[in-house]
Wavefront OBJ file of the C-alpha trace (Angstrom):
o trace
v -17.533 -18.008 -20.813
v -14.225 -16.354 -21.613
v -11.389 -16.757 -19.134
v -11.606 -14.271 -16.267
v -9.419 -11.160 -16.370
v -8.413 -10.224 -12.830
v -7.811 -6.762 -11.413
v -4.118 -7.058 -10.561
v -2.771 -10.619 -10.552
v 0.929 -11.234 -9.887
v 3.236 -11.349 -12.911
v 5.752 -14.132 -12.348
v 7.935 -16.397 -14.445
v 11.124 -18.431 -14.685
v 13.170 -16.196 -12.380
v 10.765 -16.661 -9.457
v 10.739 -20.437 -9.876
v 14.549 -20.525 -10.073
v 15.069 -18.595 -6.840
v 12.433 -20.631 -4.984
v 14.242 -23.798 -6.098
v 17.501 -22.280 -4.868
v 15.864 -21.609 -1.511
v 14.693 -25.235 -1.321
v 18.161 -26.488 -2.236
v 19.710 -24.374 0.539
v 17.731 -26.322 3.148
v 16.236 -23.161 4.647
v 12.560 -24.053 4.535
v 12.001 -22.623 8.018
v 11.072 -18.935 8.260
v 14.495 -17.289 8.256
v 17.329 -17.878 5.830
v 19.674 -16.282 3.305
v 16.868 -15.210 0.961
v 15.314 -13.126 3.747
v 18.661 -11.407 4.312
v 18.999 -10.813 0.577
v 15.473 -9.421 0.346
v 16.109 -7.074 3.286
v 19.240 -5.822 1.563
v 17.425 -5.302 -1.740
v 14.634 -3.403 0.023
v 17.184 -1.191 1.742
v 18.688 -0.292 -1.645
v 15.239 0.369 -3.130
v 13.877 2.486 -0.277
v 17.002 4.323 0.842
v 16.534 3.199 4.448
v 16.821 0.184 6.720
v 14.339 -2.646 6.115
v 13.050 -5.862 7.691
v 10.794 -8.208 5.721
v 7.804 -9.552 7.666
v 4.683 -11.650 7.124
v 2.388 -8.853 5.885
v 1.947 -5.104 5.635
v -0.465 -5.338 8.558
v 2.202 -7.097 10.650
v 4.639 -4.316 9.715
v 2.187 -1.673 10.926
v 1.588 -3.593 14.154
v 5.321 -3.718 14.823
v 5.580 0.043 14.297
v 2.602 0.650 16.594
v 4.401 -1.437 19.236
v 7.566 0.623 18.745
v 5.644 3.880 19.202
v 3.772 2.618 22.266
v 0.367 3.170 20.659
v -2.471 2.414 23.069
v -5.671 3.797 24.616
v -4.011 7.140 25.392
v -2.906 7.647 21.767
v -4.777 9.482 19.035
v -4.127 8.110 15.561
v -4.973 10.419 12.659
v -5.231 8.649 9.316
v -6.217 9.074 5.706
v -9.852 8.104 5.247
v -9.435 6.957 1.619
v -7.482 3.770 2.217
v -7.781 0.079 3.104
v -8.795 -0.767 6.676
v -5.389 -2.330 7.434
v -3.929 1.188 7.584
v -5.556 1.686 11.000
v -6.362 -1.897 12.043
v -3.299 -2.448 14.286
v -3.812 0.916 16.035
v -7.503 0.136 16.632
v -6.616 -3.267 18.079
v -4.305 -1.506 20.527
v -7.166 0.717 21.706
v -6.098 3.992 20.068
v -8.622 6.725 19.356
v -8.994 7.048 15.579
v -9.569 10.279 13.663
v -9.940 10.433 9.891
v -8.942 13.137 7.413
v -10.384 13.769 3.954
v -8.519 13.571 0.651
v -6.845 16.341 -1.285
v -8.866 16.768 -4.518
v -5.633 17.058 -6.535
v -4.083 13.801 -5.307
v -6.635 11.660 -3.466
v -4.095 11.355 -0.638
v -4.492 13.055 2.740
v -5.406 16.767 2.747
v -2.609 18.697 4.449
v -4.781 21.686 5.544
v -7.352 19.353 7.108
v -4.596 17.265 8.698
v -3.194 20.405 10.330
v -6.674 21.255 11.587
v -7.044 17.786 13.064
v -3.606 17.964 14.690
v -4.473 21.262 16.333
v -7.589 19.771 17.940
v -6.669 16.238 19.032
v -5.260 15.078 22.333
v -1.591 14.195 22.564
v 0.322 12.027 21.915
v -0.682 11.824 18.282
v 0.474 9.519 15.503
v -0.286 10.301 11.870
v -0.613 7.344 9.462
v -0.657 8.676 5.908
v -1.449 6.241 3.110
v 0.014 6.391 -0.391
v -2.669 5.619 -2.955
v -2.841 3.464 -6.103
v 0.877 3.865 -6.829
v 1.266 7.548 -5.996
v 2.949 8.903 -2.889
v 1.631 11.537 -0.508
v 3.259 14.966 -0.344
v 6.037 13.830 1.986
v 7.541 17.303 2.412
v 4.255 18.865 3.536
v 3.439 15.879 5.761
v 6.747 16.025 7.614
v 6.441 19.781 8.083
v 2.882 19.530 9.446
v 3.770 16.738 11.866
v 6.916 18.534 13.051
v 4.952 21.711 13.810
v 2.470 19.770 15.946
v 4.847 17.296 17.575
v 3.205 14.233 15.974
v 4.967 11.053 14.854
v 4.548 10.308 11.143
v 4.145 6.757 9.823
v 3.805 6.125 6.088
v 1.623 3.342 4.757
v 3.441 2.886 1.458
v 1.757 -0.462 0.749
v 0.488 0.769 -2.629
v 3.557 2.693 -3.806
v 6.495 0.256 -3.724
v 8.981 1.372 -6.364
v 7.423 4.814 -6.637
v 8.628 8.193 -5.425
v 7.576 11.690 -4.356
v 9.539 14.339 -6.290
v 12.483 11.944 -6.412
v 12.221 10.692 -2.811
v 11.688 6.896 -2.713
v 8.317 5.653 -1.494
v 8.220 5.491 2.299
v 11.314 7.627 2.915
v 9.825 10.101 5.401
v 8.676 10.274 8.989
v 9.562 7.908 11.808
v 8.899 4.682 9.907
v 7.023 3.228 6.956
v 5.670 -0.054 5.669
v 5.547 -1.864 2.334
v 3.126 -4.600 1.301
v 3.855 -7.546 -1.001
v 0.371 -9.035 -1.071
v -0.616 -11.058 -4.121
v -2.107 -8.100 -5.988
v 0.626 -5.544 -5.226
v 3.153 -4.236 -7.731
v 5.775 -6.568 -6.199
v 4.491 -9.737 -4.569
v 5.843 -12.419 -2.257
v 2.403 -14.087 -2.214
v 1.880 -12.470 1.175
v 4.327 -10.242 2.972
v 5.414 -6.780 3.996
v 8.323 -4.802 5.398
v 9.156 -2.358 8.173
v 11.258 0.579 6.957
v 12.991 3.380 8.822
v 15.951 5.714 8.569
v 16.625 4.768 12.201
v 18.417 1.392 12.243
v 17.375 0.767 15.852
v 13.670 0.881 14.974
v 14.162 -1.774 12.305
v 16.417 -3.830 14.580
v 13.760 -3.872 17.306
v 11.003 -4.669 14.779
v 12.997 -7.648 13.504
v 13.570 -8.817 17.105
v 9.875 -8.485 18.024
v 8.933 -10.302 14.803
v 10.949 -13.287 16.022
v 9.094 -13.594 19.354
v 11.386 -11.068 21.095
v 13.702 -13.873 22.092
v 16.702 -12.876 24.208
v 20.192 -14.168 23.306
v 20.247 -17.197 25.615
v 20.612 -20.962 25.095
v 17.028 -21.382 26.319
v 13.931 -19.425 25.324
v 14.210 -16.226 27.373
v 11.650 -13.421 26.918
v 11.541 -10.047 28.674
v 8.875 -8.825 26.258
v 6.071 -10.566 24.376
v 6.837 -10.707 20.677
v 5.201 -12.108 17.558
v 5.698 -14.710 14.862
v 5.835 -12.084 12.113
v 8.943 -12.883 10.075
v 8.762 -13.616 6.346
v 9.663 -17.137 5.221
v 12.789 -17.851 3.215
v 10.712 -19.258 0.336
v 8.544 -16.156 0.013
v 11.588 -13.901 0.219
v 12.976 -15.765 -2.786
v 9.879 -14.776 -4.770
v 10.366 -11.195 -3.614
v 13.979 -11.064 -4.747
v 12.975 -12.260 -8.203
v 10.136 -9.732 -8.339
v 12.544 -6.899 -7.545
v 14.648 -8.034 -10.503
v 11.570 -7.358 -12.676
v 10.365 -4.196 -10.928
v 11.359 -1.708 -13.631
v 9.697 -3.810 -16.326
v 6.574 -4.199 -14.165
v 6.403 -0.413 -13.756
v 6.844 0.139 -17.508
v 4.029 -2.286 -18.234
v 1.744 -0.698 -15.624
v 2.292 2.744 -17.131
v 1.588 1.450 -20.644
v -1.711 0.015 -19.407
v -2.612 3.362 -17.825
v -1.885 5.152 -21.111
v -4.053 2.595 -22.918
v -7.020 3.550 -20.726
v -6.308 7.260 -21.215
v -6.461 6.782 -24.993
v -9.536 4.584 -24.682
v -11.552 7.111 -22.709
v -10.159 10.000 -24.743
v -11.723 8.480 -27.841
v -14.852 7.179 -26.127
v -18.298 8.632 -25.578
v -17.710 7.874 -21.873
v -15.961 10.961 -20.444
v -13.846 9.358 -17.710
v -10.870 11.185 -16.212
v -7.772 9.687 -14.575
v -7.709 9.639 -10.791
v -5.847 12.822 -9.734
v -2.067 12.568 -9.358
v 0.324 15.333 -8.279
v 3.502 13.516 -9.385
v 2.794 11.407 -12.505
v 6.490 10.689 -12.999
v 6.828 9.201 -9.525
v 3.627 7.144 -9.597
v 3.976 3.445 -10.404
v 0.338 3.300 -11.595
v -0.128 0.184 -9.471
v -3.796 0.385 -10.403
v -5.306 2.364 -13.271
v -8.137 4.316 -11.633
v -10.647 6.580 -13.371
v -13.406 8.909 -12.219
v -16.703 8.887 -14.112
v -19.254 11.704 -14.413
v -21.639 10.035 -11.971
v -22.153 6.949 -9.866
v -24.662 5.593 -12.397
v -22.158 5.848 -15.260
v -19.484 4.184 -13.094
v -21.889 1.366 -12.247
v -22.843 0.900 -15.901
v -19.196 0.437 -16.896
v -18.632 -1.942 -13.968
v -21.682 -3.985 -14.991
v -20.407 -4.274 -18.572
v -17.037 -5.524 -17.339
v -18.655 -8.004 -14.942
v -20.831 -9.368 -17.751
v -17.659 -10.023 -19.747
v -16.040 -11.827 -16.773
v -13.597 -8.972 -16.167
v -12.808 -7.919 -12.601
v -12.907 -4.284 -11.509
v -13.718 -2.607 -8.196
v -14.786 0.764 -6.829
v -12.285 3.132 -5.256
v -11.718 2.424 -1.539
v -14.791 3.079 0.556
v -13.709 5.871 2.950
v -13.041 4.521 6.420
v -15.300 7.088 8.075
v -18.178 5.538 6.079
v -17.438 2.015 7.324
v -19.906 0.670 9.927
v -17.071 -0.341 12.252
v -15.987 3.316 12.527
v -19.422 4.835 13.037
v -19.079 7.758 15.417
v -15.392 8.440 14.720
v -14.379 12.029 14.090
v -13.704 12.967 10.457
v -12.335 16.218 9.095
v -14.055 16.882 5.797
v -15.027 13.692 3.986
v -16.883 14.979 0.944
v -13.930 14.656 -1.458
v -13.246 11.021 -0.533
v -16.960 10.205 -0.644
v -17.237 11.634 -4.160
v -14.181 9.672 -5.322
v -15.714 6.514 -3.880
v -19.020 7.097 -5.670
v -17.485 7.866 -9.066
v -14.167 5.993 -9.059
v -13.389 2.616 -10.614
v -10.198 0.551 -10.505
v -9.647 -1.169 -13.848
v -7.623 -4.314 -14.681
v -3.970 -3.382 -14.285
v -1.953 -6.612 -14.162
v 1.524 -6.308 -15.665
v 0.890 -9.512 -17.612
v -2.126 -8.180 -19.531
v -1.856 -9.054 -23.218
v -3.050 -6.991 -26.169
v -5.831 -9.524 -26.643
v -6.997 -8.958 -23.058
v -6.819 -5.185 -23.434
v -8.896 -5.373 -26.619
v -11.452 -7.465 -24.774
v -11.580 -4.900 -21.948
v -12.037 -2.068 -24.453
v -14.863 -3.912 -26.182
v -16.631 -4.573 -22.884
v -16.383 -0.929 -21.789
v -17.712 0.285 -25.129
v -20.739 -1.959 -24.666
l 1 2 3 4 5 6 7 8 9 10 11 12 13 14 15 16 17 18 19 20 21 22 23 24 25 26 27 28 29 30 31 32 33 34 35 36 37 38 39 40 41 42 43 44 45 46 47 48 49 50 51 52 53 54 55 56 57 58 59 60 61 62 63 64 65 66 67 68 69 70 71 72 73 74 75 76 77 78 79 80 81 82 83 84 85 86 87 88 89 90 91 92 93 94 95 96 97 98 99 100 101 102 103 104 105 106 107 108 109 110 111 112 113 114 115 116 117 118 119 120 121 122 123 124 125 126 127 128 129 130 131 132 133 134 135 136 137 138 139 140 141 142 143 144 145 146 147 148 149 150 151 152 153 154 155 156 157 158 159 160 161 162 163 164 165 166 167 168 169 170 171 172 173 174 175 176 177 178 179 180 181 182 183 184 185 186 187 188 189 190 191 192 193 194 195 196 197 198 199 200 201 202 203 204 205 206 207 208 209 210 211 212 213 214 215 216 217 218 219 220 221 222 223 224 225 226 227 228 229 230 231 232 233 234 235 236 237 238 239 240 241 242 243 244 245 246 247 248 249 250 251 252 253 254 255 256 257 258 259 260 261 262 263 264 265 266 267 268 269 270 271 272 273 274 275 276 277 278 279 280 281 282 283 284 285 286 287 288 289 290 291 292 293 294 295 296 297 298 299 300 301 302 303 304 305 306 307 308 309 310 311 312 313 314 315 316 317 318 319 320 321 322 323 324 325 326 327 328 329 330 331 332 333 334 335 336 337 338 339 340 341 342 343 344 345 346 347 348 349 350 351 352 353 354 355 356 357 358 359 360 361 362 363 364 365
């Protein structure tokens, strides 16, 4: 069988190996070191706000939930069309979870339905809005809605690193935001994430909690229970090299998206691109298309699987997940339809023309 084509494998090379070797040569094999500091600085320049690299996007969200005091008395309102990690840390802290449907023009959270949810839920409320497949939410509308209702806004920008909303860098809104550098993300550190905020004190406290909340004493002194959440020096080296290649990665991702647009434009399969309100700002982390029906989507997926090519459906809405049975949802039909008809296609920046031709042949049947 032909070699497997994966959905979104990392695209790495000589630069990553060189910086990892430099990290080894520095002697900083333990978690913190100069590469972590460099990565933090590079993330600050990219995002336009303060940044602290941590072990994962989920760890970053947990640190923000700790900062906001999220617990059993908190209501967390979140996008339903997202990965479970968006709400996982809040759920673990006992928060009540409410889900909001997608905007049909973007797939991200519906602002009118979010405002409806905010008007009905108990206070305090925290909104976690997830960017989707490389495109950012409407940050302006989100901030306005949360300000009117006195809610704290957290952005899950795990899927939009390097993107923007109308010129505003991904994650630059609300109280705080997170990035993810998981193996399949647009920038990878193998595993990793970051806490971001315009407030330097929030990031300072997140960094402190991520290092076990140790007080400045000769012995191990703790007035608060922290976590072992910091990113390692070796992984930060990979991240620094990836940021050097970010613009090229984005160019390649957008070329792949245009390839699929041409493919379906000339095909008997009438697939449409997943909706996007700011095509210029989207990184096209994944190329996602909506098919006329679930059966057509499944037929294309089956053809790709038979050719040893990975694809996957759009996120299953969280309100449909068994673990959230009984949770309140505002709307839901838009996200459910996107889940039934949507398919994420191979989008790795390292895809060759030979691989793309193979994908096209498989889709054509």
